[in-house]
N, CA, C, O and the ligand as a Tripos MOL2 file, in Angstrom:
@<TRIPOS>MOLECULE
protein
  313   311    79     0     0
PROTEIN
NO_CHARGES

@<TRIPOS>ATOM
      1 N          77.0340   97.4390  104.3380 N.3       1 MET1
      2 CA         78.3860   97.6730  104.8460 C.3       1 MET1
      3 C          78.8360   99.0920  104.5140 C.2       1 MET1
      4 O          78.5170   99.6340  103.4560 O.2       1 MET1
      5 N          79.5820   99.6760  105.4440 N.am      2 LYS2
      6 CA         80.1600  100.9820  105.1840 C.3       2 LYS2
      7 C          81.6730  100.8580  105.1820 C.2       2 LYS2
      8 O          82.2400   99.9500  105.7890 O.2       2 LYS2
      9 N          82.3190  101.7950  104.4830 N.am      3 THR3
     10 CA         83.7620  101.7400  104.2990 C.3       3 THR3
     11 C          84.4310  102.9890  104.8640 C.2       3 THR3
     12 O          84.0040  104.1070  104.5760 O.2       3 THR3
     13 N          85.4590  102.8050  105.6540 N.am      4 MET4
     14 CA         86.2840  103.9210  106.1140 C.3       4 MET4
     15 C          87.7400  103.4980  106.0310 C.2       4 MET4
     16 O          88.0620  102.3110  106.0740 O.2       4 MET4
     17 N          88.6130  104.4890  105.9100 N.am      5 THR5
     18 CA         90.0360  104.1680  105.8680 C.3       5 THR5
     19 C          90.6530  104.3790  107.2510 C.2       5 THR5
     20 O          90.0920  105.0460  108.1200 O.2       5 THR5
     21 N          91.8220  103.7860  107.4100 N.am      6 CYS6
     22 CA         92.6000  103.9570  108.6330 C.3       6 CYS6
     23 C          92.7380  105.4540  108.9510 C.2       6 CYS6
     24 O          92.5390  105.8700  110.0920 O.2       6 CYS6
     25 N          93.0800  106.2570  107.9390 N.am      7 LYS7
     26 CA         93.2550  107.7050  108.1190 C.3       7 LYS7
     27 C          91.9740  108.3790  108.6070 C.2       7 LYS7
     28 O          92.0150  109.2260  109.4990 O.2       7 LYS7
     29 N          90.8370  108.0010  108.0220 N.am      8 GLN8
     30 CA         89.5660  108.6080  108.4340 C.3       8 GLN8
     31 C          89.2630  108.3260  109.8990 C.2       8 GLN8
     32 O          88.5500  109.0840  110.5570 O.2       8 GLN8
     33 N          89.8140  107.2280  110.3970 N.am      9 LEU9
     34 CA         89.5760  106.8370  111.7830 C.3       9 LEU9
     35 C          90.7210  107.2850  112.6960 C.2       9 LEU9
     36 O          90.9160  106.7410  113.7830 O.2       9 LEU9
     37 N          91.4600  108.2720  112.2370 N.am     10 GLY10
     38 CA         92.5220  108.8120  113.0720 C.3      10 GLY10
     39 C          93.8270  108.0470  112.9470 C.2      10 GLY10
     40 O          94.7500  108.2590  113.7330 O.2      10 GLY10
     41 N          93.9110  107.1550  111.9630 N.am     11 GLY11
     42 CA         95.1160  106.3500  111.7800 C.3      11 GLY11
     43 C          96.1010  106.9990  110.8290 C.2      11 GLY11
     44 O          96.0950  108.2170  110.6480 O.2      11 GLY11
     45 N          96.9500  106.1790  110.2200 N.am     12 ALA12
     46 CA         98.0790  106.7380  109.4850 C.3      12 ALA12
     47 C          98.2500  106.1780  108.0700 C.2      12 ALA12
     48 O          99.2000  106.5430  107.3780 O.2      12 ALA12
     49 N          97.3360  105.2900  107.6270 N.am     13 CYS13
     50 CA         97.5080  104.7580  106.2760 C.3      13 CYS13
     51 C          96.1500  104.6890  105.5710 C.2      13 CYS13
     52 O          95.1320  105.1130  106.1170 O.2      13 CYS13
     53 N          96.1540  104.1530  104.3600 N.am     14 ASP14
     54 CA         94.9320  104.1340  103.5700 C.3      14 ASP14
     55 C          94.2570  102.7660  103.5750 C.2      14 ASP14
     56 O          93.4480  102.4620  102.6990 O.2      14 ASP14
     57 N          94.5910  101.9520  104.5590 N.am     15 LYS15
     58 CA         93.9410  100.6510  104.6630 C.3      15 LYS15
     59 C          92.4310  100.8540  104.8300 C.2      15 LYS15
     60 O          91.9830  101.7400  105.5570 O.2      15 LYS15
     61 N          91.6680  100.0150  104.1400 N.am     16 VAL16
     62 CA         90.2120  100.1570  104.1140 C.3      16 VAL16
     63 C          89.5570   99.1450  105.0600 C.2      16 VAL16
     64 O          89.8910   97.9600  105.0500 O.2      16 VAL16
     65 N          88.6200   99.6360  105.8740 N.am     17 PHE17
     66 CA         87.8510   98.7620  106.7620 C.3      17 PHE17
     67 C          86.3940   98.7830  106.3180 C.2      17 PHE17
     68 O          85.8800   99.8190  105.8970 O.2      17 PHE17
     69 N          85.7360   97.6410  106.4140 N.am     18 LYS18
     70 CA         84.3040   97.5600  106.0960 C.3      18 LYS18
     71 C          83.5680   96.9950  107.2890 C.2      18 LYS18
     72 O          83.9640   95.9700  107.8430 O.2      18 LYS18
     73 N          82.4800   97.6720  107.6940 N.am     19 ALA19
     74 CA         81.7350   97.2130  108.8570 C.3      19 ALA19
     75 C          80.2870   97.6760  108.7730 C.2      19 ALA19
     76 O          79.9610   98.6230  108.0570 O.2      19 ALA19
     77 N          79.4210   96.9870  109.5230 N.am     20 GLU20
     78 CA         78.0020   97.3370  109.5600 C.3      20 GLU20
     79 C          77.7250   98.4400  110.5760 C.2      20 GLU20
     80 O          76.8650   99.2960  110.3700 O.2      20 GLU20
     81 N          78.4770   98.4010  111.6830 N.am     21 THR21
     82 CA         78.2320   99.3590  112.7550 C.3      21 THR21
     83 C          79.5040  100.1230  113.0840 C.2      21 THR21
     84 O          80.6100   99.6980  112.7480 O.2      21 THR21
     85 N          79.3240  101.2670  113.7540 N.am     22 PHE22
     86 CA         80.4920  102.0620  114.1220 C.3      22 PHE22
     87 C          81.3910  101.3050  115.0990 C.2      22 PHE22
     88 O          82.6160  101.3690  115.0050 O.2      22 PHE22
     89 N          80.7670  100.5850  116.0420 N.am     23 ASP23
     90 CA         81.5510   99.8320  117.0220 C.3      23 ASP23
     91 C          82.4430   98.8000  116.3500 C.2      23 ASP23
     92 O          83.5980   98.6030  116.7280 O.2      23 ASP23
     93 N          81.8690   98.1430  115.3360 N.am     24 GLU24
     94 CA         82.6200   97.1470  114.5760 C.3      24 GLU24
     95 C          83.7950   97.8240  113.8540 C.2      24 GLU24
     96 O          84.9130   97.3090  113.8240 O.2      24 GLU24
     97 N          83.5040   98.9790  113.2830 N.am     25 MET25
     98 CA         84.5180   99.7480  112.5600 C.3      25 MET25
     99 C          85.6500  100.1520  113.5090 C.2      25 MET25
    100 O          86.8290  100.0240  113.1790 O.2      25 MET25
    101 N          85.2710  100.6380  114.6850 N.am     26 ALA26
    102 CA         86.2610  101.0720  115.6720 C.3      26 ALA26
    103 C          87.1430   99.8980  116.1040 C.2      26 ALA26
    104 O          88.3460  100.0510  116.3140 O.2      26 ALA26
    105 N          86.5170   98.7200  116.2320 N.am     27 GLU27
    106 CA         87.2440   97.5240  116.6450 C.3      27 GLU27
    107 C          88.2590   97.1030  115.5710 C.2      27 GLU27
    108 O          89.3910   96.7420  115.8940 O.2      27 GLU27
    109 N          87.8550   97.1510  114.3020 N.am     28 LEU28
    110 CA         88.7600   96.8030  113.2010 C.3      28 LEU28
    111 C          89.9530   97.7550  113.1890 C.2      28 LEU28
    112 O          91.1020   97.3430  113.0270 O.2      28 LEU28
    113 N          89.6470   99.0330  113.3630 N.am     29 SER29
    114 CA         90.6890  100.0520  113.3560 C.3      29 SER29
    115 C          91.6590   99.8570  114.5150 C.2      29 SER29
    116 O          92.8720  100.0020  114.3620 O.2      29 SER29
    117 N          91.0910   99.5230  115.6890 N.am     30 ARG30
    118 CA         91.9200   99.3250  116.8760 C.3      30 ARG30
    119 C          92.8380   98.1090  116.6920 C.2      30 ARG30
    120 O          94.0240   98.1590  117.0170 O.2      30 ARG30
    121 N          92.2670   97.0110  116.1650 N.am     31 ALA31
    122 CA         93.0510   95.7910  115.9580 C.3      31 ALA31
    123 C          94.1880   96.0430  114.9700 C.2      31 ALA31
    124 O          95.3140   95.5890  115.1710 O.2      31 ALA31
    125 N          93.8740   96.7770  113.8980 N.am     32 HIS32
    126 CA         94.8920   97.1170  112.9000 C.3      32 HIS32
    127 C          95.9770   97.9980  113.5340 C.2      32 HIS32
    128 O          97.1700   97.7870  113.3180 O.2      32 HIS32
    129 N          95.5420   98.9770  114.3100 N.am     33 GLY33
    130 CA         96.4910   99.8780  114.9760 C.3      33 GLY33
    131 C          97.4380   99.1180  115.8870 C.2      33 GLY33
    132 O          98.6430   99.3720  115.9000 O.2      33 GLY33
    133 N          96.8750   98.1670  116.6610 N.am     34 MET34
    134 CA         97.6940   97.3700  117.5700 C.3      34 MET34
    135 C          98.7250   96.5480  116.7990 C.2      34 MET34
    136 O          99.8780   96.4250  117.2150 O.2      34 MET34
    137 N          98.2890   95.9880  115.6680 N.am     35 GLN35
    138 CA         99.2000   95.1670  114.8600 C.3      35 GLN35
    139 C         100.3470   96.0120  114.3080 C.2      35 GLN35
    140 O         101.5110   95.6130  114.3440 O.2      35 GLN35
    141 N          99.9870   97.1910  113.7960 N.am     36 MET36
    142 CA        101.0200   98.0690  113.2510 C.3      36 MET36
    143 C         101.9670   98.5350  114.3630 C.2      36 MET36
    144 O         103.1700   98.6890  114.1540 O.2      36 MET36
    145 N         101.3910   98.7540  115.5450 N.am     37 PHE37
    146 CA        102.1900   99.1700  116.7070 C.3      37 PHE37
    147 C         103.2140   98.0840  117.0420 C.2      37 PHE37
    148 O         104.3870   98.3630  117.2880 O.2      37 PHE37
    149 N         102.7280   96.8260  117.0440 N.am     38 GLN38
    150 CA        103.6170   95.7020  117.3540 C.3      38 GLN38
    151 C         104.7030   95.5260  116.3050 C.2      38 GLN38
    152 O         105.8100   95.0770  116.6040 O.2      38 GLN38
    153 N         104.3650   95.8920  115.0520 N.am     39 GLU39
    154 CA        105.3580   95.7970  113.9820 C.3      39 GLU39
    155 C         106.3160   96.9790  114.0180 C.2      39 GLU39
    156 O         107.2810   97.0340  113.2550 O.2      39 GLU39
    157 N         106.0380   97.9270  114.9170 N.am     40 GLY40
    158 CA        106.9270   99.0640  115.0860 C.3      40 GLY40
    159 C         106.8100  100.0980  113.9840 C.2      40 GLY40
    160 O         107.7690  100.8110  113.6880 O.2      40 GLY40
    161 N         105.6230  100.1800  113.3680 N.am     41 ASP41
    162 CA        105.4020  101.1640  112.3150 C.3      41 ASP41
    163 C         105.3700  102.5760  112.9170 C.2      41 ASP41
    164 O         104.4890  102.9040  113.7110 O.2      41 ASP41
    165 N         106.3490  103.4070  112.5240 N.am     42 ALA42
    166 CA        106.5230  104.7210  113.1630 C.3      42 ALA42
    167 C         105.2900  105.6090  113.0180 C.2      42 ALA42
    168 O         104.8880  106.2680  113.9760 O.2      42 ALA42
    169 N         104.6910  105.6310  111.8390 N.am     43 ALA43
    170 CA        103.5430  106.5150  111.6010 C.3      43 ALA43
    171 C         102.3750  106.1360  112.5090 C.2      43 ALA43
    172 O         101.7130  107.0040  113.0790 O.2      43 ALA43
    173 N         102.1290  104.8260  112.6380 N.am     44 HIS44
    174 CA        101.0160  104.3860  113.4860 C.3      44 HIS44
    175 C         101.3380  104.5760  114.9720 C.2      44 HIS44
    176 O         100.4520  104.8970  115.7640 O.2      44 HIS44
    177 N         102.5930  104.3810  115.3450 N.am     45 MET45
    178 CA        102.9680  104.5820  116.7510 C.3      45 MET45
    179 C         102.7090  106.0280  117.1600 C.2      45 MET45
    180 O         102.2930  106.3040  118.2850 O.2      45 MET45
    181 N         102.9620  106.9450  116.2300 N.am     46 LYS46
    182 CA        102.7550  108.3620  116.5090 C.3      46 LYS46
    183 C         101.2610  108.6350  116.7410 C.2      46 LYS46
    184 O         100.8990  109.2800  117.7240 O.2      46 LYS46
    185 N         100.3920  108.1460  115.8400 N.am     47 VAL47
    186 CA         98.9580  108.4490  116.0130 C.3      47 VAL47
    187 C          98.3840  107.7140  117.2290 C.2      47 VAL47
    188 O          97.4570  108.2030  117.8740 O.2      47 VAL47
    189 N          98.9400  106.5380  117.5370 N.am     48 ILE48
    190 CA         98.4610  105.8110  118.7280 C.3      48 ILE48
    191 C          98.8340  106.5850  119.9940 C.2      48 ILE48
    192 O          98.0510  106.6520  120.9410 O.2      48 ILE48
    193 N         100.0300  107.1670  120.0010 N.am     49 GLN49
    194 CA        100.4270  107.9850  121.1510 C.3      49 GLN49
    195 C          99.5180  109.1960  121.3010 C.2      49 GLN49
    196 O          99.1370  109.5660  122.4120 O.2      49 GLN49
    197 N          99.1720  109.8130  120.1650 N.am     50 GLU50
    198 CA         98.2560  110.9600  120.2030 C.3      50 GLU50
    199 C          96.8970  110.5310  120.7450 C.2      50 GLU50
    200 O          96.2590  111.2500  121.5130 O.2      50 GLU50
    201 N          96.4690  109.3360  120.3240 N.am     51 MET51
    202 CA         95.1850  108.7990  120.7830 C.3      51 MET51
    203 C          95.2070  108.5300  122.2940 C.2      51 MET51
    204 O          94.2100  108.7390  122.9860 O.2      51 MET51
    205 N          96.3460  108.0690  122.7870 N.am     52 MET52
    206 CA         96.4480  107.8000  124.2190 C.3      52 MET52
    207 C          96.3700  109.0900  125.0340 C.2      52 MET52
    208 O          95.8090  109.1090  126.1300 O.2      52 MET52
    209 N          96.9310  110.1530  124.4960 N.am     53 VAL53
    210 CA         96.8170  111.4620  125.1510 C.3      53 VAL53
    211 C          95.3490  111.8840  125.1760 C.2      53 VAL53
    212 O          94.8350  112.3610  126.1870 O.2      53 VAL53
    213 N          94.6940  111.6930  124.0330 N.am     54 LEU54
    214 CA         93.2740  112.0480  123.9110 C.3      54 LEU54
    215 C          92.4250  111.2670  124.9230 C.2      54 LEU54
    216 O          91.4840  111.8060  125.5050 O.2      54 LEU54
    217 N          92.7720  110.0010  125.1210 N.am     55 MET55
    218 CA         91.9900  109.1500  126.0300 C.3      55 MET55
    219 C          92.0990  109.6070  127.4810 C.2      55 MET55
    220 O          91.2460  109.2810  128.3060 O.2      55 MET55
    221 N          93.1470  110.3570  127.7870 N.am     56 ASN56
    222 CA         93.2880  110.9000  129.1410 C.3      56 ASN56
    223 C          92.3820  112.0950  129.3750 C.2      56 ASN56
    224 O          92.2760  112.6100  130.4890 O.2      56 ASN56
    225 N          91.7320  112.5240  128.3060 N.am     57 ASN57
    226 CA         90.8350  113.6670  128.3930 C.3      57 ASN57
    227 C          89.4490  113.2220  127.9230 C.2      57 ASN57
    228 O          89.1340  113.3250  126.7370 O.2      57 ASN57
    229 N          88.6210  112.7290  128.8450 N.am     58 PRO58
    230 CA         87.3350  112.1170  128.4850 C.3      58 PRO58
    231 C          86.4470  113.0410  127.6450 C.2      58 PRO58
    232 O          85.7400  112.5920  126.7440 O.2      58 PRO58
    233 N          86.4980  114.3250  127.9560 N.am     59 GLU59
    234 CA         85.6860  115.3050  127.2350 C.3      59 GLU59
    235 C          86.0890  115.3590  125.7530 C.2      59 GLU59
    236 O          85.2450  115.2940  124.8590 O.2      59 GLU59
    237 N          87.4020  115.4780  125.5210 N.am     60 ALA60
    238 CA         87.9320  115.5430  124.1560 C.3      60 ALA60
    239 C          87.7300  114.2160  123.4310 C.2      60 ALA60
    240 O          87.4430  114.1930  122.2340 O.2      60 ALA60
    241 N          87.8810  113.1150  124.1610 N.am     61 MET61
    242 CA         87.7100  111.7870  123.5840 C.3      61 MET61
    243 C          86.2740  111.5900  123.1100 C.2      61 MET61
    244 O          86.0310  111.0470  122.0330 O.2      61 MET61
    245 N          85.3220  112.0420  123.9360 N.am     62 LYS62
    246 CA         83.9080  111.9110  123.6000 C.3      62 LYS62
    247 C          83.5990  112.7200  122.3350 C.2      62 LYS62
    248 O          82.8880  112.2610  121.4410 O.2      62 LYS62
    249 N          84.1520  113.9310  122.2880 N.am     63 LYS63
    250 CA         83.9370  114.8050  121.1390 C.3      63 LYS63
    251 C          84.4890  114.1440  119.8700 C.2      63 LYS63
    252 O          83.8500  114.1580  118.8180 O.2      63 LYS63
    253 N          85.6820  113.5700  119.9920 N.am     64 TRP64
    254 CA         86.3320  112.9070  118.8530 C.3      64 TRP64
    255 C          85.4800  111.7350  118.3640 C.2      64 TRP64
    256 O          85.2580  111.5660  117.1650 O.2      64 TRP64
    257 N          85.0080  110.9320  119.3220 N.am     65 LEU65
    258 CA         84.1820  109.7630  118.9800 C.3      65 LEU65
    259 C          82.8760  110.1900  118.3300 C.2      65 LEU65
    260 O          82.4370  109.5920  117.3480 O.2      65 LEU65
    261 N          82.2490  111.2430  118.8900 N.am     66 ASP66
    262 CA         80.9960  111.7310  118.3240 C.3      66 ASP66
    263 C          81.1930  112.1730  116.8780 C.2      66 ASP66
    264 O          80.3480  111.9140  116.0200 O.2      66 ASP66
    265 N          82.3160  112.8420  116.6160 N.am     67 THR67
    266 CA         82.6300  113.2940  115.2620 C.3      67 THR67
    267 C          82.7650  112.1100  114.3140 C.2      67 THR67
    268 O          82.2420  112.1260  113.2000 O.2      67 THR67
    269 N          83.4800  111.0730  114.7780 N.am     68 LYS68
    270 CA         83.6930  109.8980  113.9340 C.3      68 LYS68
    271 C          82.3900  109.1280  113.7130 C.2      68 LYS68
    272 O          82.1560  108.5840  112.6340 O.2      68 LYS68
    273 N          81.5490  109.0900  114.7460 N.am     69 LYS69
    274 CA         80.2490  108.4230  114.5910 C.3      69 LYS69
    275 C          79.3890  109.1440  113.5630 C.2      69 LYS69
    276 O          78.7050  108.5110  112.7590 O.2      69 LYS69
    277 N          79.4300  110.4740  113.5950 N.am     70 LEU70
    278 CA         78.6820  111.2610  112.6190 C.3      70 LEU70
    279 C          79.1990  110.9910  111.2090 C.2      70 LEU70
    280 O          78.4170  110.8100  110.2760 O.2      70 LEU70
    281 N          80.5270  110.9640  111.0640 N.am     71 GLU71
    282 CA         81.1250  110.6660  109.7600 C.3      71 GLU71
    283 C          80.6600  109.3020  109.2710 C.2      71 GLU71
    284 O          80.3130  109.1190  108.1040 O.2      71 GLU71
    285 N          80.6630  108.3480  110.2050 N.am     72 PHE72
    286 CA         80.2560  106.9860  109.8580 C.3      72 PHE72
    287 C          78.7980  106.9620  109.3950 C.2      72 PHE72
    288 O          78.4780  106.3590  108.3710 O.2      72 PHE72
    289 N          77.9130  107.6250  110.1590 N.am     73 SER73
    290 CA         76.4860  107.5590  109.8090 C.3      73 SER73
    291 C          76.1860  108.3440  108.5350 C.2      73 SER73
    292 O          75.1790  108.0850  107.8760 O.2      73 SER73
    293 N          77.0530  109.3080  108.1740 N.am     74 ALA74
    294 CA         76.8410  110.0770  106.9520 C.3      74 ALA74
    295 C          77.2830  109.3110  105.7070 C.2      74 ALA74
    296 O          76.9530  109.7010  104.5870 O.2      74 ALA74
    297 N          78.0300  108.2200  105.9020 N.am     75 LEU75
    298 CA         78.5060  107.4350  104.7590 C.3      75 LEU75
    299 C          77.3640  106.6700  104.1150 C.2      75 LEU75
    300 O          76.4030  106.2740  104.7750 O.2      75 LEU75
    301 N          77.4930  106.4700  102.8090 N.am     76 LYS76
    302 CA         76.5150  105.6290  102.1170 C.3      76 LYS76
    303 C          76.8810  104.1650  102.3110 C.2      76 LYS76
    304 O          78.0580  103.8130  102.3960 O.2      76 LYS76
    305 N          75.8660  103.3210  102.3810 N.am     77 ASP77
    306 CA         76.1340  101.8830  102.4100 C.3      77 ASP77
    307 C          76.6910  101.4310  101.0780 C.2      77 ASP77
    308 O          76.2950  101.9460  100.0320 O.2      77 ASP77
    309 N          77.5980  100.4830  101.1030 N.am     78 ASP78
    310 CA         78.1530   99.9440   99.8510 C.3      78 ASP78
    311 C          77.0830   99.1730   99.0900 C.2      78 ASP78
    312 O          77.3520   98.6430   98.0120 O.2      78 ASP78
    313 ZN         96.8020  102.0650  109.2260 Zn       79 ZN79
@<TRIPOS>BOND
     1     1     2 1
     2     2     3 1
     3     3     4 2
     4     3     5 am
     5     5     6 1
     6     6     7 1
     7     7     8 2
     8     7     9 am
     9     9    10 1
    10    10    11 1
    11    11    12 2
    12    11    13 am
    13    13    14 1
    14    14    15 1
    15    15    16 2
    16    15    17 am
    17    17    18 1
    18    18    19 1
    19    19    20 2
    20    19    21 am
    21    21    22 1
    22    22    23 1
    23    23    24 2
    24    23    25 am
    25    25    26 1
    26    26    27 1
    27    27    28 2
    28    27    29 am
    29    29    30 1
    30    30    31 1
    31    31    32 2
    32    31    33 am
    33    33    34 1
    34    34    35 1
    35    35    36 2
    36    35    37 am
    37    37    38 1
    38    38    39 1
    39    39    40 2
    40    39    41 am
    41    41    42 1
    42    42    43 1
    43    43    44 2
    44    43    45 am
    45    45    46 1
    46    46    47 1
    47    47    48 2
    48    47    49 am
    49    49    50 1
    50    50    51 1
    51    51    52 2
    52    51    53 am
    53    53    54 1
    54    54    55 1
    55    55    56 2
    56    55    57 am
    57    57    58 1
    58    58    59 1
    59    59    60 2
    60    59    61 am
    61    61    62 1
    62    62    63 1
    63    63    64 2
    64    63    65 am
    65    65    66 1
    66    66    67 1
    67    67    68 2
    68    67    69 am
    69    69    70 1
    70    70    71 1
    71    71    72 2
    72    71    73 am
    73    73    74 1
    74    74    75 1
    75    75    76 2
    76    75    77 am
    77    77    78 1
    78    78    79 1
    79    79    80 2
    80    79    81 am
    81    81    82 1
    82    82    83 1
    83    83    84 2
    84    83    85 am
    85    85    86 1
    86    86    87 1
    87    87    88 2
    88    87    89 am
    89    89    90 1
    90    90    91 1
    91    91    92 2
    92    91    93 am
    93    93    94 1
    94    94    95 1
    95    95    96 2
    96    95    97 am
    97    97    98 1
    98    98    99 1
    99    99   100 2
   100    99   101 am
   101   101   102 1
   102   102   103 1
   103   103   104 2
   104   103   105 am
   105   105   106 1
   106   106   107 1
   107   107   108 2
   108   107   109 am
   109   109   110 1
   110   110   111 1
   111   111   112 2
   112   111   113 am
   113   113   114 1
   114   114   115 1
   115   115   116 2
   116   115   117 am
   117   117   118 1
   118   118   119 1
   119   119   120 2
   120   119   121 am
   121   121   122 1
   122   122   123 1
   123   123   124 2
   124   123   125 am
   125   125   126 1
   126   126   127 1
   127   127   128 2
   128   127   129 am
   129   129   130 1
   130   130   131 1
   131   131   132 2
   132   131   133 am
   133   133   134 1
   134   134   135 1
   135   135   136 2
   136   135   137 am
   137   137   138 1
   138   138   139 1
   139   139   140 2
   140   139   141 am
   141   141   142 1
   142   142   143 1
   143   143   144 2
   144   143   145 am
   145   145   146 1
   146   146   147 1
   147   147   148 2
   148   147   149 am
   149   149   150 1
   150   150   151 1
   151   151   152 2
   152   151   153 am
   153   153   154 1
   154   154   155 1
   155   155   156 2
   156   155   157 am
   157   157   158 1
   158   158   159 1
   159   159   160 2
   160   159   161 am
   161   161   162 1
   162   162   163 1
   163   163   164 2
   164   163   165 am
   165   165   166 1
   166   166   167 1
   167   167   168 2
   168   167   169 am
   169   169   170 1
   170   170   171 1
   171   171   172 2
   172   171   173 am
   173   173   174 1
   174   174   175 1
   175   175   176 2
   176   175   177 am
   177   177   178 1
   178   178   179 1
   179   179   180 2
   180   179   181 am
   181   181   182 1
   182   182   183 1
   183   183   184 2
   184   183   185 am
   185   185   186 1
   186   186   187 1
   187   187   188 2
   188   187   189 am
   189   189   190 1
   190   190   191 1
   191   191   192 2
   192   191   193 am
   193   193   194 1
   194   194   195 1
   195   195   196 2
   196   195   197 am
   197   197   198 1
   198   198   199 1
   199   199   200 2
   200   199   201 am
   201   201   202 1
   202   202   203 1
   203   203   204 2
   204   203   205 am
   205   205   206 1
   206   206   207 1
   207   207   208 2
   208   207   209 am
   209   209   210 1
   210   210   211 1
   211   211   212 2
   212   211   213 am
   213   213   214 1
   214   214   215 1
   215   215   216 2
   216   215   217 am
   217   217   218 1
   218   218   219 1
   219   219   220 2
   220   219   221 am
   221   221   222 1
   222   222   223 1
   223   223   224 2
   224   223   225 am
   225   225   226 1
   226   226   227 1
   227   227   228 2
   228   227   229 am
   229   229   230 1
   230   230   231 1
   231   231   232 2
   232   231   233 am
   233   233   234 1
   234   234   235 1
   235   235   236 2
   236   235   237 am
   237   237   238 1
   238   238   239 1
   239   239   240 2
   240   239   241 am
   241   241   242 1
   242   242   243 1
   243   243   244 2
   244   243   245 am
   245   245   246 1
   246   246   247 1
   247   247   248 2
   248   247   249 am
   249   249   250 1
   250   250   251 1
   251   251   252 2
   252   251   253 am
   253   253   254 1
   254   254   255 1
   255   255   256 2
   256   255   257 am
   257   257   258 1
   258   258   259 1
   259   259   260 2
   260   259   261 am
   261   261   262 1
   262   262   263 1
   263   263   264 2
   264   263   265 am
   265   265   266 1
   266   266   267 1
   267   267   268 2
   268   267   269 am
   269   269   270 1
   270   270   271 1
   271   271   272 2
   272   271   273 am
   273   273   274 1
   274   274   275 1
   275   275   276 2
   276   275   277 am
   277   277   278 1
   278   278   279 1
   279   279   280 2
   280   279   281 am
   281   281   282 1
   282   282   283 1
   283   283   284 2
   284   283   285 am
   285   285   286 1
   286   286   287 1
   287   287   288 2
   288   287   289 am
   289   289   290 1
   290   290   291 1
   291   291   292 2
   292   291   293 am
   293   293   294 1
   294   294   295 1
   295   295   296 2
   296   295   297 am
   297   297   298 1
   298   298   299 1
   299   299   300 2
   300   299   301 am
   301   301   302 1
   302   302   303 1
   303   303   304 2
   304   303   305 am
   305   305   306 1
   306   306   307 1
   307   307   308 2
   308   307   309 am
   309   309   310 1
   310   310   311 1
   311   311   312 2
@<TRIPOS>SUBSTRUCTURE
     1 MET1         2 RESIDUE 1 A MET
     2 LYS2         6 RESIDUE 1 A LYS
     3 THR3        10 RESIDUE 1 A THR
     4 MET4        14 RESIDUE 1 A MET
     5 THR5        18 RESIDUE 1 A THR
     6 CYS6        22 RESIDUE 1 A CYS
     7 LYS7        26 RESIDUE 1 A LYS
     8 GLN8        30 RESIDUE 1 A GLN
     9 LEU9        34 RESIDUE 1 A LEU
    10 GLY10       38 RESIDUE 1 A GLY
    11 GLY11       42 RESIDUE 1 A GLY
    12 ALA12       46 RESIDUE 1 A ALA
    13 CYS13       50 RESIDUE 1 A CYS
    14 ASP14       54 RESIDUE 1 A ASP
    15 LYS15       58 RESIDUE 1 A LYS
    16 VAL16       62 RESIDUE 1 A VAL
    17 PHE17       66 RESIDUE 1 A PHE
    18 LYS18       70 RESIDUE 1 A LYS
    19 ALA19       74 RESIDUE 1 A ALA
    20 GLU20       78 RESIDUE 1 A GLU
    21 THR21       82 RESIDUE 1 A THR
    22 PHE22       86 RESIDUE 1 A PHE
    23 ASP23       90 RESIDUE 1 A ASP
    24 GLU24       94 RESIDUE 1 A GLU
    25 MET25       98 RESIDUE 1 A MET
    26 ALA26      102 RESIDUE 1 A ALA
    27 GLU27      106 RESIDUE 1 A GLU
    28 LEU28      110 RESIDUE 1 A LEU
    29 SER29      114 RESIDUE 1 A SER
    30 ARG30      118 RESIDUE 1 A ARG
    31 ALA31      122 RESIDUE 1 A ALA
    32 HIS32      126 RESIDUE 1 A HIS
    33 GLY33      130 RESIDUE 1 A GLY
    34 MET34      134 RESIDUE 1 A MET
    35 GLN35      138 RESIDUE 1 A GLN
    36 MET36      142 RESIDUE 1 A MET
    37 PHE37      146 RESIDUE 1 A PHE
    38 GLN38      150 RESIDUE 1 A GLN
    39 GLU39      154 RESIDUE 1 A GLU
    40 GLY40      158 RESIDUE 1 A GLY
    41 ASP41      162 RESIDUE 1 A ASP
    42 ALA42      166 RESIDUE 1 A ALA
    43 ALA43      170 RESIDUE 1 A ALA
    44 HIS44      174 RESIDUE 1 A HIS
    45 MET45      178 RESIDUE 1 A MET
    46 LYS46      182 RESIDUE 1 A LYS
    47 VAL47      186 RESIDUE 1 A VAL
    48 ILE48      190 RESIDUE 1 A ILE
    49 GLN49      194 RESIDUE 1 A GLN
    50 GLU50      198 RESIDUE 1 A GLU
    51 MET51      202 RESIDUE 1 A MET
    52 MET52      206 RESIDUE 1 A MET
    53 VAL53      210 RESIDUE 1 A VAL
    54 LEU54      214 RESIDUE 1 A LEU
    55 MET55      218 RESIDUE 1 A MET
    56 ASN56      222 RESIDUE 1 A ASN
    57 ASN57      226 RESIDUE 1 A ASN
    58 PRO58      230 RESIDUE 1 A PRO
    59 GLU59      234 RESIDUE 1 A GLU
    60 ALA60      238 RESIDUE 1 A ALA
    61 MET61      242 RESIDUE 1 A MET
    62 LYS62      246 RESIDUE 1 A LYS
    63 LYS63      250 RESIDUE 1 A LYS
    64 TRP64      254 RESIDUE 1 A TRP
    65 LEU65      258 RESIDUE 1 A LEU
    66 ASP66      262 RESIDUE 1 A ASP
    67 THR67      266 RESIDUE 1 A THR
    68 LYS68      270 RESIDUE 1 A LYS
    69 LYS69      274 RESIDUE 1 A LYS
    70 LEU70      278 RESIDUE 1 A LEU
    71 GLU71      282 RESIDUE 1 A GLU
    72 PHE72      286 RESIDUE 1 A PHE
    73 SER73      290 RESIDUE 1 A SER
    74 ALA74      294 RESIDUE 1 A ALA
    75 LEU75      298 RESIDUE 1 A LEU
    76 LYS76      302 RESIDUE 1 A LYS
    77 ASP77      306 RESIDUE 1 A ASP
    78 ASP78      310 RESIDUE 1 A ASP
    79 ZN79       313 GROUP 0 **** ****
């Protein structure tokens, strides 16, 4: 298992996620982001809005994802 925080994944808090694969990690982060969004957490709403802007730019989105995948693969397993 590898560990990343909400912040490391472009989020807004220090919540810790553990996953075997990057896709799993991204899914945990997305689910957490959606929950915080629904709770009206201002910090998370801000980063989610930034992420939505990024998603409108496939080139930038791909670059961002590649960076996060590299970070993930560079992590040591727990
Ligand atoms: Zn968070």
